[in-house]
MMTF fields as JSON, N, C-alpha, C and O atoms, coordinates in Angstrom:
{
  "mmtfVersion": "1.0.0",
  "mmtfProducer": "UNKNOWN",
  "numBonds": 431,
  "numAtoms": 432,
  "numGroups": 108,
  "numChains": 1,
  "numModels": 1,
  "chainsPerModel": [1],
  "groupsPerChain": [108],
  "chainIdList": ["A"],
  "bondAtomList": [4, 2, 8, 6, 12, 10, 16, 14, 20, 18, 24, 22, 28, 26, 32, 30, 36, 34, 40, 38, 44, 42, 48, 46, 52, 50, 56, 54, 60, 58, 64, 62, 68, 66, 72, 70, 76, 74, 80, 78, 84, 82, 88, 86, 92, 90, 96, 94, 100, 98, 104, 102, 108, 106, 112, 110, 116, 114, 120, 118, 124, 122, 128, 126, 132, 130, 136, 134, 140, 138, 144, 142, 148, 146, 152, 150, 156, 154, 160, 158, 164, 162, 168, 166, 172, 170, 176, 174, 180, 178, 184, 182, 188, 186, 192, 190, 196, 194, 200, 198, 204, 202, 208, 206, 212, 210, 216, 214, 220, 218, 224, 222, 228, 226, 232, 230, 236, 234, 240, 238, 244, 242, 248, 246, 252, 250, 256, 254, 260, 258, 264, 262, 268, 266, 272, 270, 276, 274, 280, 278, 284, 282, 288, 286, 292, 290, 296, 294, 300, 298, 304, 302, 308, 306, 312, 310, 316, 314, 320, 318, 324, 322, 328, 326, 332, 330, 336, 334, 340, 338, 344, 342, 348, 346, 352, 350, 356, 354, 360, 358, 364, 362, 368, 366, 372, 370, 376, 374, 380, 378, 384, 382, 388, 386, 392, 390, 396, 394, 400, 398, 404, 402, 408, 406, 412, 410, 416, 414, 420, 418, 424, 422, 428, 426],
  "bondOrderList": [1, 1, 1, 1, 1, 1, 1, 1, 1, 1, 1, 1, 1, 1, 1, 1, 1, 1, 1, 1, 1, 1, 1, 1, 1, 1, 1, 1, 1, 1, 1, 1, 1, 1, 1, 1, 1, 1, 1, 1, 1, 1, 1, 1, 1, 1, 1, 1, 1, 1, 1, 1, 1, 1, 1, 1, 1, 1, 1, 1, 1, 1, 1, 1, 1, 1, 1, 1, 1, 1, 1, 1, 1, 1, 1, 1, 1, 1, 1, 1, 1, 1, 1, 1, 1, 1, 1, 1, 1, 1, 1, 1, 1, 1, 1, 1, 1, 1, 1, 1, 1, 1, 1, 1, 1, 1, 1],
  "groupList": [{"groupName": "UNK", "atomNameList": ["N", "CA", "C", "O"], "elementList": ["N", "C", "C", "O"], "formalChargeList": [0, 0, 0, 0], "bondAtomList": [1, 0, 2, 1, 3, 2], "bondOrderList": [1, 1, 2], "singleLetterCode": "X", "chemCompType": "L-PEPTIDE LINKING"}],
  "groupTypeList": [0, 0, 0, 0, 0, 0, 0, 0, 0, 0, 0, 0, 0, 0, 0, 0, 0, 0, 0, 0, 0, 0, 0, 0, 0, 0, 0, 0, 0, 0, 0, 0, 0, 0, 0, 0, 0, 0, 0, 0, 0, 0, 0, 0, 0, 0, 0, 0, 0, 0, 0, 0, 0, 0, 0, 0, 0, 0, 0, 0, 0, 0, 0, 0, 0, 0, 0, 0, 0, 0, 0, 0, 0, 0, 0, 0, 0, 0, 0, 0, 0, 0, 0, 0, 0, 0, 0, 0, 0, 0, 0, 0, 0, 0, 0, 0, 0, 0, 0, 0, 0, 0, 0, 0, 0, 0, 0, 0],
  "groupIdList": [1, 2, 3, 4, 5, 6, 7, 8, 9, 10, 11, 12, 13, 14, 15, 16, 17, 18, 19, 20, 21, 22, 23, 24, 25, 26, 27, 28, 29, 30, 31, 32, 33, 34, 35, 36, 37, 38, 39, 40, 41, 42, 43, 44, 45, 46, 47, 48, 49, 50, 51, 52, 53, 54, 55, 56, 57, 58, 59, 60, 61, 62, 63, 64, 65, 66, 67, 68, 69, 70, 71, 72, 73, 74, 75, 76, 77, 78, 79, 80, 81, 82, 83, 84, 85, 86, 87, 88, 89, 90, 91, 92, 93, 94, 95, 96, 97, 98, 99, 100, 101, 102, 103, 104, 105, 106, 107, 108],
  "secStructList": [7, 7, 7, 3, 3, 3, 3, 3, 3, 3, 3, 7, 7, 7, 2, 2, 2, 2, 2, 2, 2, 2, 2, 2, 2, 2, 2, 2, 2, 2, 2, 7, 3, 3, 6, 6, 3, 3, 7, 3, 3, 3, 3, 3, 3, 3, 3, 7, 1, 7, 6, 6, 7, 4, 4, 4, 6, 6, 7, 7, 3, 3, 3, 3, 3, 3, 3, 1, 1, 2, 2, 2, 2, 2, 2, 2, 2, 2, 6, 7, 2, 2, 2, 2, 2, 2, 2, 2, 2, 2, 6, 6, 6, 7, 1, 3, 3, 3, 3, 3, 3, 3, 3, 7, 1, 7, 7, 7],
  "xCoordList": [-19.547, -18.144, -17.991, -18.71, -17.051, -16.752, -15.936, -15.274, -15.977, -15.116, -13.639, -13.242, -12.85, -11.408, -10.765, -10.932, -10.038, -9.324, -7.847, -7.228, -7.304, -5.913, -5.159, -5.555, -4.073, -3.248, -1.871, -1.219, -1.444, -0.128, 0.663, 0.179, 1.883, 2.806, 3.973, 4.465, 4.408, 5.483, 6.608, 6.367, 7.827, 8.976, 9.345, 9.823, 9.112, 9.388, 10.251, 9.741, 11.553, 12.473, 12.167, 12.285, 11.787, 11.617, 10.185, 9.226, 10.05, 8.712, 7.917, 6.699, 8.576, 7.874, 7.304, 6.219, 8.017, 7.511, 6.313, 5.353, 6.374, 5.229, 3.992, 2.909, 4.169, 3.054, 2.485, 1.269, 3.36, 2.91, 2.091, 1.076, 2.525, 1.793, 0.453, -0.557, 0.434, -0.832, -1.81, -3.014, -1.318, -2.197, -2.862, -4.044, -2.109, -2.661, -3.702, -4.722, -3.45, -4.416, -5.752, -6.79, -5.744, -6.985, -7.985, -9.185, -7.515, -8.414, -8.599, -9.349, -7.926, -7.985, -9.411, -9.843, -10.149, -11.476, -12.405, -13.075, -12.458, -13.38, -12.891, -13.699, -11.587, -11.053, -10.954, -10.742, -11.102, -11.016, -12.365, -13.356, -12.384, -13.617, -13.442, -12.41, -14.479, -14.536, -15.876, -16.927, -15.834, -17.049, -17.748, -18.976, -16.934, -17.453, -18.029, -18.586, -17.904, -18.488, -17.425, -16.493, -17.557, -16.646, -16.79, -17.897, -15.687, -15.756, -15.001, -15.143, -14.214, -13.51, -14.461, -15.03, -14.634, -15.57, -15.046, -15.807, -13.744, -13.157, -11.644, -11.028, -11.066, -9.614, -9.264, -9.871, -8.283, -7.766, -6.248, -5.671, -5.598, -4.136, -3.619, -4.316, -2.395, -1.79, -0.393, 0.125, 0.201, 1.537, 1.401, 0.429, 2.384, 2.376, 2.727, 3.378, 2.3, 2.503, 3.814, 4.612, 4.037, 5.203, 6.374, 6.698, 6.996, 8.081, 9.287, 10.024, 9.495, 10.634, 10.312, 11.2, 9.087, 8.695, 9.318, 9.048, 10.133, 10.809, 9.847, 10.219, 8.631, 7.665, 7.264, 6.806, 7.428, 7.054, 8.066, 7.765, 9.268, 10.333, 10.606, 10.98, 10.412, 10.724, 9.602, 9.738, 8.502, 7.375, 6.723, 6.392, 6.539, 6.09, 4.842, 4.418, 4.259, 3.027, 2.19, 2.729, 0.859, -0.022, -1.167, -1.516, -1.739, -2.982, -3.825, -3.331, -5.095, -6.049, -7.141, -7.829, -7.283, -8.299, -9.237, -8.803, -10.523, -11.513, -12.236, -12.716, -12.293, -12.904, -14.03, -13.985, -15.024, -16.149, -15.728, -16.341, -14.684, -14.283, -12.801, -12.175, -12.258, -10.871, -10.705, -9.644, -11.742, -11.694, -11.527, -10.774, -12.22, -12.062, -10.647, -10.062, -10.095, -8.733, -7.747, -6.809, -7.946, -7.065, -7.179, -6.177, -8.377, -8.563, -7.759, -7.101, -7.817, -7.06, -5.572, -4.898, -5.063, -3.639, -3.221, -2.107, -4.09, -3.66, -4.201, -3.559, -5.371, -5.994, -6.439, -6.67, -6.557, -7.144, -6.274, -5.099, -6.855, -6.147, -5.745, -4.669, -6.583, -6.262, -5.062, -4.217, -4.991, -3.845, -2.581, -1.495, -2.718, -1.559, -1.026, 0.187, -1.922, -1.505, -0.789, 0.213, -1.294, -0.66, 0.744, 1.694, 0.868, 2.18, 3.161, 4.363, 2.666, 3.531, 4.095, 5.285, 3.241, 3.684, 4.677, 5.635, 4.461, 5.296, 6.6, 7.511, 6.688, 7.858, 9.162, 9.313, 10.092, 11.406, 11.46, 12.531, 10.325, 10.269, 10.181, 10.419, 9.846, 9.585, 10.824, 11.371, 11.252, 12.397, 11.975, 12.721, 10.775, 10.261, 8.746, 8.176, 8.104, 6.641, 6.223, 6.898, 5.108, 4.539, 3.026, 2.417, 2.43, 0.985, 0.439, 0.974, -0.631, -1.374, -2.85, -3.294, -3.599, -5.035, -5.746, -5.204, -6.982, -7.689, -9.201, -9.67, -9.93, -11.339, -11.393, -10.838, -12.037, -12.095, -13.0, -14.006, -12.616, -13.47, -14.218, -15.104, -13.84, -14.528, -14.888, -14.27, -15.844, -16.246, -16.379, -16.507, -16.345, -16.5, -17.869, -18.199],
  "yCoordList": [25.295, 24.966, 23.55, 22.63, 23.399, 22.09, 21.259, 21.808, 19.938, 19.091, 19.428, 19.906, 19.173, 19.377, 18.087, 17.025, 18.189, 17.036, 17.197, 18.211, 16.193, 16.213, 15.117, 13.952, 15.498, 14.55, 14.518, 15.551, 13.323, 13.151, 12.18, 11.106, 12.573, 11.741, 11.368, 12.192, 10.126, 9.605, 9.04, 8.481, 9.193, 8.446, 7.46, 7.841, 6.186, 5.12, 4.092, 3.327, 4.06, 3.207, 1.711, 1.01, 1.22, -0.216, -0.637, -0.1, -1.593, -2.029, -2.658, -2.491, -3.369, -3.947, -2.838, -2.993, -1.732, -0.589, 0.045, 0.46, 0.117, 0.625, -0.227, 0.3, -1.543, -2.462, -2.301, -2.338, -2.124, -1.957, -0.685, -0.678, 0.378, 1.648, 1.538, 2.047, 0.886, 0.695, -0.16, 0.093, -1.155, -1.965, -1.087, -1.253, -0.168, 0.744, 1.668, 1.966, 2.119, 2.99, 2.289, 2.95, 0.97, 0.232, 0.393, 0.219, 0.722, 0.829, 2.262, 2.493, 3.22, 4.597, 5.136, 5.671, 5.007, 5.613, 5.089, 5.879, 3.779, 3.244, 3.449, 3.493, 3.573, 3.772, 5.239, 5.544, 6.141, 7.569, 8.054, 8.101, 8.409, 8.844, 10.237, 10.564, 11.031, 12.362, 12.435, 12.238, 12.712, 12.684, 11.328, 11.243, 10.259, 8.902, 8.471, 7.378, 9.313, 8.994, 9.083, 9.879, 8.268, 8.402, 9.795, 10.327, 10.371, 11.732, 11.912, 12.953, 10.944, 11.058, 10.59, 9.502, 11.409, 11.065, 9.942, 9.056, 9.966, 8.881, 8.891, 9.914, 7.71, 7.544, 6.595, 5.534, 6.992, 6.149, 6.198, 7.28, 5.048, 5.007, 3.862, 2.873, 4.011, 2.959, 3.332, 4.399, 2.423, 2.644, 3.312, 3.091, 4.127, 4.733, 3.667, 2.671, 3.877, 2.888, 3.127, 2.203, 4.331, 4.633, 5.086, 6.273, 4.154, 4.481, 5.123, 5.882, 4.829, 5.379, 6.708, 7.323, 7.155, 8.415, 9.572, 9.714, 10.39, 11.47, 12.475, 13.189, 12.534, 13.473, 13.088, 13.94, 11.819, 11.384, 11.822, 11.819, 12.201, 12.688, 11.737, 12.16, 10.449, 9.444, 9.137, 8.223, 9.872, 9.575, 8.286, 8.161, 7.334, 6.004, 5.5, 4.363, 6.332, 5.954, 7.217, 8.298, 7.082, 8.239, 7.925, 6.764, 8.973, 8.859, 10.086, 11.213, 9.858, 10.941, 10.773, 9.754, 11.784, 11.774, 12.949, 14.036, 12.73, 13.786, 14.025, 13.099, 15.307, 15.729, 16.715, 17.431, 16.754, 17.678, 19.122, 20.035, 19.344, 20.713, 20.76, 19.733, 21.957, 22.153, 21.801, 21.336, 22.021, 21.656, 20.155, 19.711, 19.374, 17.916, 17.505, 16.614, 18.148, 17.819, 18.2, 17.451, 19.332, 19.735, 18.771, 18.479, 18.277, 17.274, 16.016, 15.438, 15.603, 14.448, 14.645, 13.728, 15.834, 16.118, 16.146, 15.738, 16.619, 16.887, 15.938, 15.747, 15.338, 14.585, 13.155, 12.35, 12.844, 11.569, 10.364, 10.295, 9.436, 8.223, 7.356, 6.757, 7.274, 6.469, 7.058, 6.319, 8.385, 9.02, 8.843, 8.644, 8.912, 8.682, 7.263, 7.054, 6.294, 4.905, 4.769, 4.061, 5.441, 5.431, 6.032, 5.477, 7.16, 7.804, 6.93, 6.964, 6.155, 5.248, 4.165, 3.852, 3.594, 2.574, 3.166, 2.497, 4.403, 5.034, 5.626, 5.935, 5.782, 6.44, 5.766, 4.549, 6.579, 6.092, 5.412, 4.977, 5.308, 4.608, 5.561, 5.157, 6.805, 7.772, 8.612, 9.243, 8.604, 9.412, 10.857, 11.789, 11.041, 12.377, 12.294, 11.234, 13.435, 13.494, 14.867, 15.863, 14.917, 16.183, 16.087, 15.107, 17.092, 17.122, 18.449, 19.513, 18.372, 19.56, 19.292, 18.144, 20.367, 20.196, 21.389, 22.492, 21.136, 22.137, 21.9, 20.824, 22.914, 22.781, 22.756, 23.641, 21.778, 21.68, 22.759, 23.142, 23.234, 24.157, 23.442, 24.011, 22.176, 21.342, 20.02, 19.639, 19.347, 18.021, 17.069, 17.491, 15.759, 14.735, 14.858, 14.085],
  "zCoordList": [-26.143, -26.245, -26.808, -26.419, -27.721, -28.312, -27.335, -26.453, -27.485, -26.647, -26.859, -27.921, -25.841, -25.893, -26.398, -25.799, -27.492, -28.042, -27.699, -28.02, -27.052, -26.606, -27.345, -27.318, -28.003, -28.741, -28.076, -27.92, -27.691, -27.087, -27.94, -28.299, -28.257, -29.019, -28.119, -27.349, -28.222, -27.384, -28.247, -29.318, -27.77, -28.291, -27.198, -26.129, -27.485, -26.52, -27.239, -28.057, -26.948, -27.708, -27.627, -28.632, -26.484, -26.27, -26.608, -26.053, -27.515, -27.931, -26.788, -26.727, -25.892, -24.74, -23.853, -23.291, -23.724, -22.959, -23.664, -23.015, -24.994, -25.758, -25.459, -25.204, -25.494, -25.252, -23.845, -23.658, -22.856, -21.467, -21.311, -20.614, -21.95, -21.866, -22.592, -22.104, -23.74, -24.456, -23.662, -23.692, -22.962, -22.104, -21.046, -20.746, -20.493, -19.48, -20.109, -19.488, -21.335, -22.008, -22.239, -22.292, -22.376, -22.614, -21.482, -21.694, -20.28, -19.126, -18.627, -17.679, -19.255, -18.757, -18.734, -17.714, -19.83, -19.902, -18.814, -18.149, -18.62, -17.619, -16.187, -15.259, -15.998, -14.649, -14.252, -13.078, -15.196, -14.91, -14.375, -15.104, -13.101, -12.459, -11.855, -11.269, -12.02, -11.414, -10.697, -11.307, -9.425, -8.602, -8.703, -8.68, -8.816, -8.858, -10.194, -10.3, -11.223, -12.527, -13.624, -13.515, -14.686, -15.83, -16.442, -16.529, -16.858, -17.396, -18.71, -19.351, -19.125, -20.4, -21.496, -21.405, -22.529, -23.593, -24.476, -24.865, -24.801, -25.584, -25.435, -25.137, -25.656, -25.65, -26.789, -26.943, -27.577, -28.644, -28.549, -28.44, -28.588, -28.494, -29.358, -29.583, -29.836, -30.642, -31.081, -30.755, -31.83, -32.384, -33.741, -34.462, -34.078, -35.401, -36.443, -36.126, -37.66, -38.722, -39.465, -39.626, -39.908, -40.751, -39.884, -39.842, -39.204, -38.28, -38.972, -38.342, -40.256, -40.984, -41.663, -42.254, -41.592, -42.211, -41.426, -40.233, -42.061, -41.334, -40.704, -39.773, -41.201, -40.63, -39.212, -38.452, -38.843, -37.492, -36.442, -35.249, -36.883, -36.0, -34.834, -33.741, -35.093, -34.089, -33.109, -32.296, -33.162, -32.28, -32.765, -33.944, -31.868, -32.279, -31.554, -31.765, -30.709, -30.017, -29.868, -29.632, -30.007, -29.871, -28.927, -28.709, -28.376, -27.605, -27.913, -27.896, -28.192, -28.403, -27.355, -27.309, -26.524, -25.477, -25.702, -26.085, -25.463, -25.659, -24.333, -23.678, -23.967, -22.708, -23.002, -24.002, -22.147, -22.33, -22.11, -22.663, -21.306, -20.969, -20.631, -20.37, -20.639, -20.234, -18.754, -18.338, -17.975, -16.55, -16.374, -15.508, -17.185, -17.115, -17.518, -16.902, -18.546, -18.947, -17.84, -17.565, -17.218, -16.118, -14.937, -14.283, -14.658, -13.617, -13.963, -13.098, -15.215, -15.69, -15.414, -14.943, -15.704, -15.51, -14.051, -13.723, -13.169, -11.798, -10.735, -9.702, -10.968, -9.896, -10.242, -9.34, -11.496, -11.924, -11.532, -11.893, -10.805, -10.404, -11.583, -11.564, -12.613, -13.793, -14.538, -15.043, -14.605, -15.273, -14.432, -14.976, -13.122, -12.248, -12.431, -12.461, -12.552, -12.784, -14.122, -14.222, -15.144, -16.463, -16.384, -16.937, -15.698, -15.572, -14.792, -15.057, -13.842, -13.095, -14.015, -13.954, -14.864, -15.815, -16.817, -17.204, -17.236, -18.26, -17.711, -18.478, -16.413, -15.809, -16.232, -16.128, -16.706, -17.103, -18.456, -18.881, -19.146, -20.431, -21.62, -22.758, -21.366, -22.432, -22.688, -21.783, -23.943, -24.356, -24.616, -24.315, -25.177, -25.457, -25.53, -25.788, -25.297, -25.315, -25.818, -25.557, -26.541, -26.993, -26.845, -27.272, -26.247, -26.069, -26.567, -26.254, -27.344, -27.764, -27.5, -27.485, -27.294, -27.128, -27.749, -27.825, -28.193, -28.957, -28.911, -28.54, -29.291, -29.615, -31.14, -31.79, -31.702, -33.153, -33.737, -33.141, -34.909, -35.636, -36.759, -37.396, -36.99, -37.973, -37.305, -36.311, -37.824, -37.317, -38.492, -39.641, -38.184, -39.221, -39.866, -40.766]
}
């Protein structure tokens, strides 16, 4: 089975809120523990570049997380303390969110 790649897009109107959420993302990978061990393979997050591009539909922040399995991603969603901390920081700041996840059929 290929790793699970999860892409989340956010619409966050306030730039200071965007910065606060990105600061939290900087520590997610090392703070995310399952059975006392790190389990997220990688995390990448940042602001979108072309904010005026109509294709972005107003989404201005992204996060890409990679998990070894769907079970690890489900753990992240339901039990992970690092994800709970991230959601606490983001609470009330997000206008819209979209998340998709997949197993890639191609690799770099």
